C-alpha positions in Angstrom: -0.3 -0.3 -0.2 2.7 2.2 0.6 4.4 1.8 -2.1 1.1 2.8 -4.5 0.6 6.0 -2.5 4.2 6.9 -3.5 4.1 6.4 -7.0 0.9 8.6 -7.1 2.3 10.9 -5.5 5.0 11.2 -7.4 2.9 11.2 -10.9 0.4 14.2 -9.6 3.4 16.4 -8.2 2.9 19.8 -9.7 4.6 20.4 -12.9 6.8 18.0 -13.2 7.7 15.4 -16.0 8.6 11.7 -16.0 10.4 9.9 -18.2 11.3 5.9 -17.7 14.2 4.6 -18.7 16.1 1.1 -18.4 19.4 2.1 -16.5 21.1 -0.4 -13.8 21.9 2.3 -11.3 21.9 6.2 -10.7 24.8 6.8 -9.4 27.2 8.7 -11.4 25.0 12.3 -11.6 26.0 15.9 -10.2 24.1 19.2 -9.9 23.3 20.5 -13.8 24.4 23.7 -14.5 23.3 25.6 -17.5 21.9 28.7 -19.9 19.7 29.0 -22.7 19.1 32.1 -24.7 15.3 33.7 -24.2 12.8 33.0 -26.6 14.8 30.0 -27.7 12.3 27.4 -29.6 10.9 24.0 -28.3 13.0 21.6 -27.5 16.1 23.6 -27.4 19.2 21.6 -25.6 20.0 22.3 -21.5 22.1 19.9 -20.8 23.1 15.5 -20.8 22.7 13.0 -17.9 26.0 11.8 -16.4 24.3 8.5 -14.5 26.1 5.5 -14.6 23.0 3.2 -16.1 22.5 2.9 -19.2 19.1 3.0 -20.4 17.0 -0.3 -20.6 19.5 -2.2 -18.5 17.2 -1.8 -15.8 14.5 -0.2 -15.1 15.1 3.5 -13.4 12.4 6.0 -13.2 13.6 9.9 -13.8 11.4 12.7 -12.3 11.8 16.5 -13.0 10.0 18.5 -10.1 10.1 22.1 -8.2 8.1 25.3 -9.8 10.0 25.3 -13.5 10.1 22.1 -13.6 7.2 22.3 -16.8 9.7 24.5 -19.0 12.0 20.9 -19.2 11.5 17.5 -20.8 13.4 14.6 -20.7 13.9 13.0 -24.1 16.1 9.7 -22.6 19.2 11.2 -20.7 18.7 14.1 -22.5 16.8 17.4 -20.9 15.0 19.6 -23.5 13.3 23.5 -23.3 9.8 22.8 -23.2 7.9 26.1 -25.0 5.1 26.3 -27.4 3.8 29.1 -29.8 1.7 30.5 -26.7 4.4 30.1 -24.0 7.9 32.1 -25.1 10.3 32.2 -22.7 10.7 35.9 -21.7 13.5 36.7 -19.1 11.8 39.9 -17.8 8.9 37.6 -17.1 10.4 34.4 -16.1 12.8 36.0 -14.0 17.1 35.5 -14.8 17.3 31.9 -13.8 14.8 28.6 -14.0 15.1 26.1 -11.1 14.2 22.4 -10.7 14.8 19.1 -9.5 16.1 15.6 -11.6 14.8 12.6 -8.7 15.7 9.5 -9.6 14.0 6.4 -8.3 15.6 2.8 -8.4 12.4 0.1 -7.0 10.6 2.8 -6.6 13.0 3.9 -4.3 14.5 7.5 -4.5 18.6 6.5 -5.0 19.9 10.5 -5.7 18.2 13.7 -6.0 20.2 16.4 -8.4 19.2 20.4 -8.4 18.8 22.1 -12.5 19.8 25.3 -12.2 19.5 27.2 -16.0 20.3 30.9 -16.4 18.0 33.1 -19.1 20.3 34.5 -21.4 19.1 37.9 -22.0 18.7 39.4 -25.7 17.8 43.2 -26.3 14.2 42.8 -27.5 12.5 45.3 -25.5 12.8 49.0 -26.7 13.2 52.0 -23.4 10.1 53.2 -22.6 9.2 56.7 -21.6 7.7 56.6 -17.8 4.0 58.8 -18.0 5.0 61.1 -15.0 7.9 62.1 -16.4 7.1 63.6 -19.6 3.7 65.2 -18.9 3.7 68.9 -19.3 5.2 71.7 -17.5 4.8 74.7 -16.3 8.0 76.9 -16.0 7.7 80.7 -14.9 9.2 83.4 -17.6 11.2 84.2 -14.5 13.2 81.0 -14.3 17.2 81.5 -14.6 18.6 80.3 -17.2 21.4 77.0 -16.3 18.6 75.8 -13.9 17.2 72.0 -14.2 13.8 72.3 -14.9 13.3 68.7 -15.1 14.2 64.9 -14.9 12.9 62.8 -17.7 12.9 59.0 -17.0 12.7 55.7 -19.1 13.3 52.4 -18.1 14.6 49.7 -20.4 12.8 45.7 -19.8 16.6 44.6 -20.9 18.2 46.5 -18.4 20.1 48.3 -20.8 21.9 51.7 -20.2 19.5 54.5 -21.4 21.6 58.0 -23.0 18.4 61.2 -22.8 18.9 63.4 -26.6 17.2 66.3 -27.1 15.9 66.8 -31.1 17.8 69.9 -32.6 15.7 70.1 -35.5 12.7 71.2 -33.4 12.1 75.0 -33.4 12.1 75.3 -29.4 15.0 72.9 -28.8 17.5 76.2 -28.3 15.9 76.6 -25.3 16.6 73.4 -23.3 19.9 71.0 -23.1 20.8 67.9 -21.6 24.6 68.4 -19.7 24.6 64.7 -18.6 23.3 61.9 -21.3 22.6 59.9 -18.9 20.9 61.8 -16.3 17.5 63.1 -17.9 18.0 66.3 -16.4 16.6 69.2 -18.8 18.0 72.6 -18.0 16.6 76.0 -19.4 19.4 77.2 -22.2 18.2 80.7 -23.0 15.6 82.6 -21.3 12.2 82.5 -21.3 9.6 85.1 -22.3 6.1 84.3 -21.9 5.1 87.8 -24.6 7.1 86.5 -27.3 5.9 82.9 -26.7 3.7 81.0 -24.3 3.9 77.7 -25.1 7.2 75.1 -26.4 7.9 71.9 -27.1 10.5 69.7 -27.8 11.3 65.8 -28.7 13.4 64.1 -26.0 14.6 60.3 -27.1 16.0 57.7 -25.1 18.5 55.6 -26.8 20.1 52.1 -25.6 24.0 53.1 -24.8 25.1 49.7 -24.7 23.6 47.8 -27.2 24.4 47.8 -31.3 20.4 48.0 -31.7 20.3 51.5 -30.5 16.4 51.1 -29.7 15.2 54.2 -28.8 12.0 55.7 -27.8 10.6 59.2 -28.3 8.5 61.3 -26.5 6.9 65.1 -26.7 7.6 67.4 -23.9 5.0 70.6 -23.9 6.2 73.6 -21.8 3.6 76.3 -20.9 4.9 79.6 -20.0 3.6 81.1 -17.3 3.6 85.2 -17.3 6.1 86.4 -14.6 5.8 90.5 -13.2 9.0 91.5 -16.2 7.3 94.2 -17.9 6.1 97.8 -17.3 2.4 99.0 -18.5 2.1 100.9 -21.6 -0.8 103.4 -22.6 -3.0 102.0 -26.1 -2.9 102.6 -28.5 1.0 100.6 -28.5 3.0 102.7 -31.2 5.2 100.2 -32.4 9.3 101.4 -33.1 10.5 97.8 -34.2 9.0 95.6 -35.9 11.1 92.7 -34.9 8.5 89.8 -34.8 10.3 88.2 -31.9 10.2 91.1 -29.6 7.7 94.2 -30.0 9.1 97.2 -29.0 6.6 100.5 -28.7 6.2 104.1 -27.7 3.5 105.2 -25.7 0.5 107.7 -28.3 0.1 111.4 -27.5 -3.3 112.4 -26.3 -5.4 114.8 -28.1 -8.2 117.1 -27.8 -9.9 120.3 -28.8 -12.3 122.1 -26.5 -13.4 125.9 -26.8 -13.3 129.1 -24.5 -15.9 129.1 -21.5 -16.7 125.5 -21.7 -16.2 123.8 -18.2 -17.6 120.8 -16.2 -17.0 118.2 -19.0 -15.2 114.9 -19.6 -12.9 115.3 -22.3 -12.6 113.1 -25.3 -9.2 112.7 -26.5 -7.9 111.0 -29.7 -6.5 108.1 -29.4 -8.9 107.1 -27.1 -10.1 106.6 -24.3 -6.8 107.4 -22.0 -6.5 103.8 -21.2 -3.2 101.9 -20.5 -2.5 97.5 -19.6 0.0 95.7 -17.3 2.7 94.6 -20.4 2.7 91.2 -18.3 -0.2 90.1 -20.3 -1.3 86.9 -18.2 -1.6 88.8 -15.3 -3.6 92.2 -15.9 -2.3 93.6 -13.0 -4.8 96.8 -12.1 -3.5 100.1 -12.6 -4.0 103.6 -11.1 -4.0 106.7 -12.9 -2.4 110.4 -12.0 -1.8 113.6 -13.3 2.0 114.3 -12.7 1.7 117.8 -14.3 0.1 119.6 -16.0 -3.2 120.2 -13.9 -3.0 123.6 -13.4 -4.8 124.1 -9.7 -7.1 121.4 -10.4 -8.4 122.3 -13.8 -8.0 118.6 -14.6 -8.8 115.4 -12.5 -8.4 112.6 -13.2 -10.0 109.3 -12.3 -7.5 107.2 -11.3 -8.9 104.1 -12.0 -10.3 104.4 -15.7 -8.6 107.5 -16.1 -10.9 109.4 -17.4 -9.9 113.4 -17.3 -12.6 115.9 -16.2 -11.8 119.9 -17.0 -12.9 122.0 -14.1 -12.7 125.2 -14.8 -13.3 127.3 -18.2 -10.2 128.2 -20.1 -10.3 132.1 -20.3 -8.7 133.5 -23.2 -7.4 131.0 -25.9 -5.2 133.8 -27.8 -3.2 133.7 -23.8 -3.2 130.2 -23.1 -3.6 128.2 -26.6 -2.6 124.7 -25.5 -2.5 122.7 -22.2 -0.2 119.7 -21.4 -1.0 117.4 -18.9 1.5 114.1 -18.3 -0.4 111.3 -17.0 1.2 107.9 -15.0 -0.6 105.1 -14.9 1.2 102.9 -12.3 0.8 99.4 -11.0 -1.3 99.4 -7.7 1.1 96.3 -6.4 4.3 97.2 -7.4 4.3 101.2 -8.0 7.7 101.5 -9.4 6.1 99.5 -12.7 4.9 102.8 -14.3 4.7 104.8 -17.3 3.8 108.3 -18.4 2.1 110.0 -21.1 1.3 112.8 -22.7 -2.4 114.5 -23.4 -2.2 117.8 -25.3 -5.5 120.0 -24.9 -5.7 122.1 -28.0 -8.3 125.7 -27.0 -10.3 126.8 -30.6 -12.7 129.4 -30.8 -16.6 128.7 -31.3 -17.3 127.0 -34.3 -19.4 128.8 -35.8 -19.2 128.0 -39.9 -19.0 124.7 -41.5 -17.2 123.9 -44.0 -17.8 124.4 -48.0 -16.8 123.4 -51.1 -16.7 126.0 -53.6 -18.6 123.8 -56.3 -21.2 121.3 -56.0 -19.3 118.6 -59.0 -16.0 118.8 -60.2 -14.9 117.6 -63.3 -11.8 115.6 -63.5 -10.1 114.1 -66.8 -7.1 111.6 -67.4 -5.5 110.0 -70.7 -5.3 106.8 -70.4 -1.8 104.4 -70.3 0.7 107.5 -69.6 1.7 105.8 -66.2 0.2 103.6 -62.8 -0.8 106.1 -61.3 -1.1 109.9 -61.8 -3.2 113.2 -60.5 -6.8 113.9 -62.3 -6.7 116.9 -64.4 -9.6 119.4 -64.9 -9.4 122.3 -67.4 -7.0 123.4 -69.1 -4.9 120.6 -68.5 -3.6 121.6 -64.3 -4.2 119.6 -61.7 -7.5 118.9 -59.9 -7.7 120.1 -56.7 -10.7 119.5 -54.3 -10.7 121.8 -51.4 -13.3 122.4 -48.6 -12.7 125.9 -47.3 -14.2 126.8 -43.6 -14.9 130.9 -42.7 -13.9 130.2 -39.1 -10.1 130.6 -40.2 -9.1 134.0 -41.8 -7.7 131.6 -45.1 -10.1 129.9 -45.3 -8.2 126.6 -44.3 -9.0 124.6 -41.8 -5.9 121.6 -41.0 -8.9 119.8 -39.4 -10.7 118.7 -42.3 -10.2 115.4 -43.5 -11.0 114.1 -46.9 -12.9 110.5 -47.6 -14.0 109.2 -51.0 -17.4 107.4 -50.8 -18.4 105.1 -54.1 -21.3 107.2 -55.4 -21.6 105.0 -58.5 -18.5 102.8 -59.5 -14.8 102.0 -59.3 -13.9 104.1 -55.7 -11.5 101.6 -55.8 -9.3 103.3 -58.6 -9.6 106.1 -56.9 -7.5 107.7 -53.8 -7.4 111.3 -52.4 -5.0 112.8 -50.4 -5.3 115.2 -47.2 -4.0 118.6 -49.4 -6.9 117.9 -52.3 -5.1 115.6 -54.5 -7.3 112.8 -56.6 -4.9 110.3 -57.4 -6.4 107.4 -59.9 -4.8 104.4 -60.9 -4.3 105.1 -65.0 -2.8 101.7 -65.9 -6.5 100.0 -65.3 -8.7 102.8 -67.2 -10.0 102.5 -70.7 -11.0 105.3 -72.7 -14.6 106.9 -72.8 -15.3 105.2 -69.5 -17.2 107.4 -67.2 -16.5 107.6 -63.0 -18.8 109.2 -60.4 -17.5 109.8 -57.3 -18.6 111.5 -54.0 -15.9 113.1 -51.8 -16.9 114.2 -48.0 -14.6 116.5 -46.0 -15.3 116.5 -42.3 -14.4 119.0 -39.5 -12.4 117.0 -37.4 -13.2 119.4 -34.1 -16.6 120.3 -34.7 -17.9 116.5 -36.8 -19.6 119.0 -38.9 -19.1 117.3 -42.7 -20.0 118.7 -46.2 -19.8 116.6 -49.5 -19.5 117.3 -53.2 -19.5 114.9 -56.7 -16.6 114.2 -58.9 -17.6 113.5 -62.4 -14.1 112.0 -64.2 -13.7 110.9 -68.1 -11.4 108.8 -69.4 -9.8 110.5 -72.4 -8.1 107.7 -74.9 -4.5 108.7 -75.5 -3.7 111.4 -77.5 -6.9 113.3 -76.7 -6.4 117.0 -75.4 -7.7 118.0 -71.9 -10.7 120.6 -72.8 -9.2 124.2 -72.1 -12.8 125.3 -70.2 -16.6 124.3 -69.7 -17.1 126.2 -72.6 -14.2 124.2 -75.3 -16.7 122.1 -76.9 -20.3 124.6 -76.8 -18.5 126.8 -78.9 -17.3 124.3 -81.8 -21.0 123.1 -81.5 -22.4 126.8 -81.5 -20.0 127.2 -84.8 -21.3 123.9 -86.4 -24.6 125.5 -85.6 -23.9 128.4 -87.2 -23.0 127.0 -90.6 -26.0 124.9 -90.5 -28.4 128.2 -89.8 -26.2 130.1 -92.3 -26.8 127.4 -95.3 -30.1 126.9 -94.1 -31.0 130.8 -94.0 -29.3 131.0 -98.2 -31.0 128.4 -99.4 -34.4 129.9 -97.6 -33.7 133.1 -99.8 -32.6 131.3 -102.7 -36.1 130.1 -103.2 -37.8 132.9 -101.9 -35.9 134.7 -104.5 -36.9 132.6 -107.3 -40.7 132.7 -106.0 -40.3 136.4 -106.1 -38.9 136.3 -109.7 -41.7 134.0 -110.7 -44.5 136.6 -108.8 -42.7 139.4 -110.7 -42.7 137.5 -114.0 -46.4 137.0 -114.1 -47.3 140.1 -113.0 -45.4 141.8 -115.8 -47.2 139.3 -118.6 -50.7 140.2 -117.2 -49.6 144.0 -117.2 -48.4 143.2 -120.6 -51.9 141.4 -121.4 -54.1 144.0 -119.8 -52.0 146.9 -121.7 -52.9 144.9 -125.0 -56.3 144.7 -124.1 -56.2 148.7 -123.3 -54.5 149.3 -126.6 -57.3 147.2 -128.1 -60.4 148.9 -126.2 -58.3 152.6 -127.2 -58.6 151.7 -130.6 -61.8 150.7 -130.5 -63.4 153.7 -128.6 -61.2 155.3 -131.0 -63.0 153.8 -134.3 -66.1 154.1 -132.5 
């Protein structure tokens, strides 16, 4: 009974294989130490057994037991690897060593037990992988000093290969970063950050095997959000650019202007450009600003709202001849850091009260253009003189209001072909015009001080090349009148000739009647004498 139980236990042991061979003795064996490459195929040779007994001479029984016994099988006195298409020997999964035991039975009696230790040799069958927590999006302040270690990226290789890290220099933002120690993964800031220039950066980093022929690698994209720091001063708007450098805009504060008239008081001044407004240069912070008048307040004549920047005038200007201009210096400073401030100028011009609106000296202007003279040319008028369109203002002694602004509006067509200067000259794109075309425009003159406007029409005729510009509006009429006079003269002469012929006929008829009457009278006289 005990013998049967031992046989049953041997057969039911976990992860064992058994092969019965004929042998005289179990002696002569020893512990087995071998090595096999991972991913080796099924049946790969592991080791030969050195027991003395010859298979078949006597019945002996060999059993493989242990946790890793199922990775082996016996073929006579040879141990081979036991794998399949669904079960591959993977060092990264199984570990570096397979361990089992070989038990030799003779007549169901254990004669010897040998250890089997097989090292799994590593193959470079894995690529590096970045750790997710090390390739997240990073938030870096623009005030971070150059040469500061920003963060550390990490990658693991299941084959335990040595990893080095390389930043792809082809990426546009790669110049901002560097890695001083290739195998450390520590990313260092190489040049200053600037939120106002670029608020988001990204670059590509590689993890490369250093100690292998294959040099397997992995890549990851690192994204950087540049956080705005308080490194900019306030700016009055609109910003007037001094430099067109796209990487860094440099601008100056505008000069705000406004016109007032004598005796005005208790009013809010509306400046151009306006309103008076400043913003923190750190666009991501938008720190609150406070406004103040540094100079020119004239003992309270002008007051400013320190929150909105609106300027009020409390007292009138009594004499514009004595005080034609007033100048204010306005400061906008950060509430949390008054040392960060900016200053702008506000110019206030005192004018006489506007009494007359601007006027054109005519309602319609006549212009002429000769085709294909040049790409652009001035529009001419009668006598081939340059057409000047100007509105006069009787509020000025010479009638010239320097604040009048001229604009063109489409009256019929082709406004885009013309431009008007603020001196009143009309410029045409001659190279796209064709002879005998007629264009109709409307010019608007606006008094930028009073807001009053006046309009006039412009009729433009395109002359063919070589055609003369008329000398006056009546040049064509004189020619027409001459033609009409010739026609009238010819007609009159025809009528006179007809009347002369008719009169001659009447005269001849009367003469004939007279002769006939005289003949009858003679005959009557003769007859009378006869009687």
